[in-house]
C-alpha angles and dihedrals in degrees: 000000000000119000119250114245114253123246126241126193119167112250096359117128121244131196111225130196124190121180136196116253110275085358090291123161115276094180122053105154139028090253088061094060094045094047092048092054090047089054093046093048095052097042096046088050091052096042099046096249120142116210114205104169136002143165128198112213123187094260104017144028132223121200133180108202144159114220118207096194133042090248097040097105102036090048095045089052093043091054093045094046094049094050099038096046090054090052096046095044091047095043094049099036094243139130136205137045122333102188129074091231133266114018116245121238142176129190112238130213101228103211097054105027115020099089089041089056089048088058092041092056101042091044093061097097090051093050087049087052090235093127133005093230133027092235086066092062111086097196104066142073094250099099091050093055098036105033103022095244110168113258115164090195096072126084109188117240115225095248091056086050091050091063090084145348090243139045091239093052093044092053092047093052090044091055088052090060089065095056089096130037121243112271117258093243093051091050091053093049091053095045093048093045090051100041094047101034098245123152115263108218149074124296092265091054094047092049089054091050092042089064094074099025127104096200144046119291099202139019119283117257109277120249133034118306113257120262116245117216119199115203 
């Protein structure tokens, strides 16, 4: 089955997932995580790609980014992939591919889904039962957003900044967003949109995107179409 072409909209956030080949581990040691973040920070800066949130899991990566050019995301991930795979293979005395294939991405309607995607990404270690609270997981952007820990990779989105007039207030309100887990229905919507490259937004947003798109924006209705009988 042919892969659907990716969307691009200048300055519109996207949620990305990149997995290890066959779900194999892509991080084994502390230095692996640190080097990946270094590669990502440098490539994103060079290619005009703002990183708003991230989590590095043991066998995959989630990123929330805003590209400023059509090639910002692919060139950023190409650069990271090239440098990081060389490092990982050399360090672990292995050869061959590390990544599953093409990264997966979905275009996000900021007003409705952006902060939910922040939570979705940073709650990954909790859903995986690796930690009880996202602040316990070192390799995510949660402690930057909720605690003010320095993280040179992150560039704040305007909706995060709109949470409060001061950093302290923003962090307080951000922590409050995590008092409840994301509803199962919302989780499934985000997962399906990202894994299948649909647009994540309301009908109005999808109609706007559809004007310049050359492919479907969402799944077809389930079930067979009804038969129409003419008397």
